[in-house]
C-alpha positions as CSV (number, residue, x, y, z in Angstrom):
1,X,-50.1,-12.3,22.7
2,X,-48.0,-9.7,20.8
3,X,-49.2,-6.1,20.3
4,X,-48.0,-3.8,17.5
5,X,-48.6,-0.1,17.5
6,X,-50.0,1.4,14.3
7,X,-50.4,4.9,13.0
8,X,-53.3,5.1,10.5
9,X,-54.2,8.2,8.6
10,X,-58.0,8.7,8.0
11,X,-59.6,10.6,5.1
12,X,-59.3,13.9,6.9
13,X,-55.5,13.5,7.5
14,X,-55.8,12.7,11.2
15,X,-53.6,10.0,12.7
16,X,-55.6,7.3,14.4
17,X,-53.9,5.5,17.3
18,X,-54.2,1.7,16.8
19,X,-52.9,-1.6,18.1
20,X,-52.7,-4.9,16.2
21,X,-53.0,-7.8,18.6
22,X,-51.5,-11.0,17.3
23,X,-52.1,-14.6,18.4
24,X,-49.3,-16.5,20.2
25,X,-47.8,-17.7,16.9
26,X,-47.9,-14.2,15.5
27,X,-49.5,-15.5,12.3
28,X,-53.2,-14.7,12.2
29,X,-55.5,-16.8,10.0
30,X,-57.8,-13.8,9.7
31,X,-58.0,-10.2,10.8
32,X,-60.8,-8.5,12.7
33,X,-61.4,-4.8,13.4
34,X,-62.9,-3.6,16.7
35,X,-65.0,-0.5,16.9
36,X,-65.3,0.8,20.5
37,X,-68.3,2.4,22.1
38,X,-69.5,6.0,21.9
39,X,-67.1,8.4,23.6
40,X,-64.9,5.5,24.8
41,X,-61.4,4.5,23.5
42,X,-59.5,1.3,22.5
43,X,-57.8,1.0,25.9
44,X,-61.1,0.2,27.7
45,X,-60.6,-3.1,29.6
46,X,-63.5,-4.7,27.7
47,X,-61.9,-3.9,24.4
48,X,-58.5,-5.4,25.4
49,X,-60.1,-8.5,26.9
50,X,-62.2,-9.2,23.9
51,X,-59.2,-8.7,21.6
52,X,-57.1,-11.0,23.7
53,X,-59.8,-13.7,23.7
54,X,-60.1,-13.5,19.9
55,X,-56.4,-13.9,19.4
56,X,-56.8,-17.3,21.0
57,X,-59.0,-18.2,18.1
58,X,-56.3,-17.3,15.5
59,X,-57.5,-13.7,14.8
60,X,-55.3,-10.7,14.5
61,X,-57.4,-7.9,16.1
62,X,-57.1,-4.2,15.3
63,X,-58.4,-2.0,18.1
64,X,-58.2,1.8,17.5
65,X,-59.3,5.1,18.8
66,X,-61.9,7.0,16.7
67,X,-61.1,10.6,15.7
68,X,-60.9,12.9,18.6
69,X,-60.9,10.1,21.2
70,X,-58.1,8.4,23.1
71,X,-54.8,9.1,21.5
72,X,-56.1,9.8,18.0
73,X,-55.9,13.2,16.5
74,X,-58.8,15.5,15.7
75,X,-61.7,16.9,17.8
76,X,-64.6,15.0,19.3
77,X,-67.0,17.0,17.1
78,X,-65.4,15.2,14.2
79,X,-66.2,11.9,15.8
80,X,-69.9,11.9,14.6
81,X,-71.4,8.7,13.2
82,X,-70.4,9.2,9.6
83,X,-66.8,10.0,10.8
84,X,-66.8,6.7,12.8
85,X,-67.7,4.8,9.7
86,X,-65.1,6.6,7.6
87,X,-62.5,5.7,10.3
88,X,-63.4,2.1,10.0
89,X,-63.0,2.2,6.3
90,X,-59.6,3.9,6.7
91,X,-58.5,1.2,9.1
92,X,-59.7,-1.5,6.7
93,X,-57.8,0.0,3.8
94,X,-54.6,0.2,5.9
95,X,-54.8,-3.3,7.1
96,X,-55.6,-4.6,3.6
97,X,-52.6,-2.9,2.2
98,X,-50.1,-3.7,5.0
99,X,-51.3,-7.2,6.1
100,X,-54.4,-8.9,4.7
101,X,-58.0,-7.8,4.1
102,X,-60.0,-8.0,7.4
103,X,-62.9,-10.4,7.3
104,X,-64.7,-9.7,10.7
105,X,-66.0,-6.5,12.2
106,X,-66.9,-6.2,15.8
107,X,-68.6,-3.2,17.3
108,X,-69.5,-2.2,20.9
109,X,-72.5,0.1,21.5
110,X,-72.6,2.8,18.8
111,X,-69.5,1.1,17.4
112,X,-71.8,-1.9,16.7
113,X,-74.0,0.4,14.5
114,X,-70.9,1.7,12.7
115,X,-69.7,-1.9,12.2
116,X,-73.0,-2.8,10.5
117,X,-72.8,0.2,8.1
118,X,-69.1,-0.4,7.4
119,X,-69.7,-4.1,6.8
120,X,-72.4,-3.2,4.3
121,X,-69.9,-1.0,2.4
122,X,-67.0,-3.5,2.5
123,X,-67.0,-6.7,0.3
124,X,-64.1,-8.2,2.2
125,X,-66.0,-8.4,5.4
126,X,-67.6,-11.9,5.8
127,X,-69.3,-11.4,9.2
128,X,-70.2,-8.8,11.8
129,X,-70.8,-9.0,15.6
130,X,-72.4,-6.3,17.7
131,X,-72.4,-5.9,21.5
132,X,-75.0,-3.7,23.1
133,X,-75.6,-1.9,19.9
134,X,-78.5,0.5,19.2
135,X,-81.1,-0.3,16.5
136,X,-81.0,3.3,15.3
137,X,-78.1,5.7,15.1
138,X,-80.0,8.7,16.6
139,X,-80.5,6.6,19.8
140,X,-77.2,8.0,21.1
141,X,-78.5,11.6,21.3
142,X,-80.4,10.8,24.5
143,X,-77.0,10.7,26.2
144,X,-76.4,14.4,25.6
145,X,-76.7,16.4,28.8
146,X,-78.1,19.4,26.9
147,X,-81.4,19.8,25.2
148,X,-81.1,19.6,21.4
149,X,-82.8,23.0,21.0
150,X,-80.1,24.6,23.2
151,X,-77.4,23.2,20.9
152,X,-79.3,24.6,17.9
153,X,-79.5,28.0,19.5
154,X,-75.9,28.3,20.7
155,X,-74.2,26.6,17.8
156,X,-71.7,24.9,20.0
157,X,-71.9,23.7,23.6
158,X,-70.0,21.6,26.1
159,X,-72.0,18.5,26.9
160,X,-71.3,15.8,29.4
161,X,-71.4,12.2,28.1
162,X,-70.8,9.4,30.5
163,X,-69.6,12.0,33.1
164,X,-67.0,13.5,30.8
165,X,-67.1,16.9,29.0
166,X,-67.1,17.2,25.2
167,X,-67.7,20.0,22.8
168,X,-70.3,19.4,20.1
169,X,-72.1,21.4,17.5
170,X,-75.3,21.2,15.5
171,X,-73.6,19.4,12.6
172,X,-72.5,16.8,15.1
173,X,-76.0,16.2,16.3
174,X,-77.6,16.3,12.8
175,X,-75.2,13.7,11.5
176,X,-76.7,11.1,13.7
177,X,-80.0,11.4,11.8
178,X,-78.5,10.9,8.4
179,X,-78.1,7.1,8.5
180,X,-81.0,4.7,8.2
181,X,-79.6,1.9,10.2
182,X,-82.7,-0.4,10.1
183,X,-82.7,-0.2,6.3
184,X,-79.0,-0.9,6.0
185,X,-79.4,-3.9,8.4
186,X,-82.1,-5.3,6.1
187,X,-79.7,-5.0,3.1
188,X,-76.6,-6.4,4.9
189,X,-77.0,-10.0,3.9
190,X,-74.0,-11.2,5.9
191,X,-73.8,-13.4,9.0
192,X,-74.4,-11.3,12.1
193,X,-74.1,-12.1,15.8
194,X,-76.2,-9.8,18.1
195,X,-75.1,-9.8,21.7
196,X,-76.9,-7.8,24.4
197,X,-77.5,-7.7,28.1
198,X,-81.2,-7.9,29.2
199,X,-80.3,-5.4,32.0
200,X,-78.5,-2.9,29.8
201,X,-79.7,0.5,31.1
202,X,-77.8,2.6,28.4
203,X,-79.1,0.8,25.3
204,X,-82.1,-1.3,26.1
205,X,-82.3,-4.9,25.0
206,X,-85.3,-4.1,22.7
207,X,-82.6,-2.7,20.4
208,X,-81.2,-6.1,19.9
209,X,-84.6,-7.4,19.1
210,X,-85.0,-4.8,16.4
211,X,-81.5,-5.5,14.9
212,X,-82.2,-9.3,14.9
213,X,-85.6,-8.7,13.3
214,X,-84.2,-6.5,10.5
215,X,-81.2,-8.8,9.8
216,X,-81.4,-11.8,7.4
217,X,-80.2,-15.3,8.2
218,X,-77.7,-16.4,9.1
219,X,-78.2,-14.4,12.3
220,X,-77.7,-15.3,16.0
221,X,-78.6,-13.7,19.3
222,X,-76.8,-14.3,22.6
223,X,-78.0,-12.8,25.9
224,X,-75.3,-11.4,28.1
225,X,-76.9,-12.2,31.4
226,X,-76.0,-9.9,34.3
227,X,-73.6,-7.9,32.2
228,X,-73.6,-4.1,32.3
229,X,-73.4,-1.9,29.1
230,X,-69.6,-1.4,29.3
231,X,-68.9,-5.0,30.3
232,X,-66.9,-3.8,33.3
233,X,-66.7,-7.3,34.7
234,X,-63.7,-9.0,33.1
235,X,-65.5,-12.4,32.9
236,X,-68.2,-10.8,30.7
237,X,-65.8,-9.3,28.1
238,X,-63.7,-12.5,28.0
239,X,-66.8,-14.5,27.5
240,X,-67.9,-12.2,24.6
241,X,-64.5,-12.5,22.9
242,X,-64.4,-16.3,23.2
243,X,-67.9,-16.6,22.0
244,X,-67.4,-14.4,18.9
245,X,-64.2,-16.4,18.1
246,X,-66.1,-19.7,18.2
247,X,-69.1,-18.3,16.3
248,X,-67.0,-16.8,13.5
249,X,-65.3,-20.1,12.8
250,X,-68.5,-21.4,11.1
251,X,-68.1,-18.7,8.4
252,X,-64.3,-18.8,7.9
253,X,-62.0,-21.2,6.1
254,X,-60.2,-23.3,8.7
255,X,-56.4,-23.2,8.5
256,X,-53.8,-24.9,10.4
257,X,-51.8,-22.5,12.5
258,X,-48.2,-22.1,11.3
259,X,-46.3,-21.8,14.6
260,X,-43.4,-19.4,15.0
261,X,-40.0,-21.0,15.6
262,X,-38.9,-21.9,19.1
263,X,-35.3,-21.4,17.9
264,X,-34.6,-25.1,18.3
265,X,-35.7,-25.1,22.0
266,X,-38.6,-27.0,23.6
267,X,-40.7,-23.9,24.1
268,X,-40.7,-20.2,24.2
269,X,-42.4,-17.8,26.7
270,X,-43.1,-14.1,25.8
271,X,-44.4,-11.2,27.8
272,X,-44.9,-7.7,26.4
273,X,-44.3,-5.5,29.4
274,X,-45.6,-2.3,27.6
275,X,-49.0,-3.8,26.7
276,X,-49.7,-6.7,29.2
277,X,-49.7,-7.1,32.9
278,X,-48.5,-10.6,33.7
279,X,-50.3,-12.5,30.9
280,X,-47.6,-14.5,29.2
281,X,-47.8,-16.4,25.9
282,X,-46.2,-19.8,26.0
283,X,-45.6,-21.8,22.8
284,X,-44.2,-25.2,21.9
285,X,-43.6,-26.3,18.4
286,X,-47.3,-27.1,17.9
287,X,-49.2,-25.7,20.8
288,X,-49.8,-22.4,22.6
289,X,-50.9,-21.4,26.1
290,X,-51.5,-18.4,28.2
291,X,-50.0,-18.1,31.7
292,X,-51.0,-15.4,34.2
293,X,-51.2,-14.6,37.9
294,X,-54.5,-14.6,39.9
295,X,-56.2,-11.3,40.7
296,X,-55.2,-11.7,44.3
297,X,-51.6,-11.0,43.5
298,X,-52.2,-8.3,40.9
299,X,-52.7,-10.4,37.8
300,X,-55.8,-10.7,35.4
301,X,-56.3,-14.4,35.8
302,X,-56.3,-15.0,32.0
303,X,-54.6,-18.3,32.4
304,X,-53.1,-20.8,34.8
305,X,-50.2,-19.5,37.0
306,X,-46.6,-20.7,36.6
307,X,-47.0,-23.1,39.6
308,X,-50.3,-24.3,38.1
309,X,-48.3,-25.3,35.0
310,X,-45.7,-27.0,37.2
311,X,-48.5,-29.0,39.0
312,X,-50.1,-29.7,35.7
313,X,-46.9,-31.2,34.3
314,X,-46.7,-33.5,37.3
315,X,-50.4,-34.5,37.1
316,X,-50.2,-35.2,33.3
317,X,-47.0,-37.3,33.6
318,X,-48.5,-39.3,36.6
319,X,-51.7,-40.3,34.8
320,X,-49.9,-41.2,31.6
321,X,-47.4,-43.4,33.4
322,X,-50.2,-45.1,35.3
323,X,-52.0,-45.8,32.1
324,X,-49.0,-47.4,30.4
325,X,-48.2,-49.5,33.5
326,X,-51.9,-50.7,34.0
327,X,-52.2,-51.6,30.3
328,X,-49.0,-53.6,30.3
329,X,-50.2,-55.5,33.4
330,X,-53.7,-55.9,31.8
331,X,-55.3,-54.5,35.0
332,X,-58.8,-53.1,34.9
333,X,-57.9,-49.4,35.5
334,X,-60.6,-47.3,33.7
335,X,-60.0,-43.8,35.0
336,X,-57.3,-41.9,37.0
337,X,-57.7,-38.7,38.9
338,X,-54.6,-36.9,40.2
339,X,-55.1,-33.9,42.5
340,X,-52.0,-31.7,42.9
341,X,-51.5,-28.7,45.3
342,X,-48.3,-26.7,45.6
343,X,-47.4,-24.9,48.8
344,X,-44.6,-23.9,51.1
345,X,-44.4,-25.9,54.4
346,X,-42.1,-25.6,57.4
347,X,-39.8,-28.4,58.3
348,X,-41.4,-28.6,61.7
349,X,-44.8,-29.1,60.2
350,X,-43.4,-31.9,58.0
351,X,-41.7,-33.6,61.0
352,X,-38.3,-33.4,59.3
353,X,-35.1,-33.5,61.4
354,X,-32.9,-30.8,59.9
355,X,-29.9,-28.9,61.2
356,X,-31.6,-25.6,60.6
357,X,-35.4,-25.2,60.5
358,X,-36.5,-24.0,57.1
359,X,-39.4,-23.9,54.6
360,X,-39.7,-26.5,51.8
361,X,-41.5,-26.5,48.5
362,X,-44.3,-29.0,49.0
363,X,-46.4,-30.8,46.4
364,X,-49.4,-32.8,47.7
365,X,-50.4,-35.5,45.2
366,X,-53.7,-37.4,45.8
367,X,-54.8,-40.3,43.6
368,X,-58.2,-41.6,42.7
369,X,-58.6,-44.8,40.7
370,X,-61.7,-46.1,38.9
371,X,-61.8,-49.8,38.0
372,X,-62.0,-53.3,39.3
373,X,-58.7,-53.2,41.4
374,X,-57.7,-55.1,44.5
375,X,-55.7,-53.7,47.4
376,X,-52.4,-55.0,46.1
377,X,-52.9,-53.4,42.7
378,X,-53.9,-50.1,44.3
379,X,-50.7,-50.1,46.5
380,X,-48.6,-50.8,43.4
381,X,-50.2,-48.1,41.4
382,X,-49.4,-45.7,44.2
383,X,-45.8,-46.7,44.0
384,X,-45.7,-46.3,40.2
385,X,-47.2,-42.9,40.5
386,X,-44.0,-41.8,42.3
387,X,-41.9,-43.1,39.5
388,X,-43.1,-41.0,36.6
389,X,-40.4,-38.9,34.9
390,X,-41.6,-35.5,36.1
391,X,-42.0,-36.7,39.7
392,X,-38.4,-38.0,39.6
393,X,-37.2,-34.8,38.0
394,X,-38.8,-32.7,40.8
395,X,-37.2,-34.8,43.4
396,X,-33.7,-34.7,41.9
397,X,-31.1,-32.0,41.9
398,X,-31.9,-29.9,38.8
399,X,-29.3,-27.8,37.0
400,X,-30.6,-24.8,35.1
401,X,-28.3,-23.0,32.7
402,X,-29.3,-19.5,31.8
403,X,-27.8,-17.5,28.9
404,X,-28.8,-14.2,27.2
405,X,-29.5,-14.2,23.4
């Protein structure tokens, strides 16, 4: 996944910090805009995870900071609801001009409400997805630590939202009452996916019921069981992103991905150290994958590890070789399971007589056959399993030539 930093100017002249996340082939079929939750920013883990999952479905995803939040210019008092919607419109205009008109809007919490309103205003948006969104805009005012009357009396106060201090004024508060979200939802007439956790304590799940009731078909609801409002568990946000990507395909024209050049080589691996941890995009001429490290060693576990891919190559080559051999012999081999585990083992544990005790790379290969086979056939298949090309490569002396381009 490649990330491009963008500077987008909104209608008040403020620079909005934004990132465009691209799929592995760097050629999106469609573009999506992500609107983050109230008082959050685009670097929230959930936002990044959802964006990453969507790129696997061919989307280019723009995640950005609303005015006065994250690294965007302006004051938080300018980040009222109408301002959020205007920021979405500004991002849409920029992406339409510089790349291609976005077709999907995604919003988290109050960002979901803003996504509905912006989708209503934009003809190019084909579908909208909300995550933990309120059914009314003024719902967010219950998060203010001060009484509304105190804000009216003092004109401007410092409030705490989600444990963080922000300065707001009466205009900021009043703006949340200007938008009739239920009425706009009824007029939207675009495919909408409503996602909400039944245990959400910030925005109750009854809000999802109201949004779904007000929306017209095609509309869908998905319960995010056991997820909290901010989707702090990575598995929840990755699930959300993957599900949105699958759902949206029903409403978008399917296109065959045009893969980027591998420069004449078998495959290319790419890691953006400024944006990603260990998650690495791997691409052949026609296929793309994500490799990562497990959480136990500091990774995010977004994909198989490098040694998982090594073991996968051996497993795939083994079953394919066994298939060809059994078919040629006309044996009744119906299914093959190959279980591979990579580890390091000491020569003493392996019973090897060596001049100097040392540790060896060790691959455990276990076979399971399904079919009407006799003992001789099973023994022969075991022998053939050790003759597959990848197996032979791993057991031979391999020369790797490294050059810098």
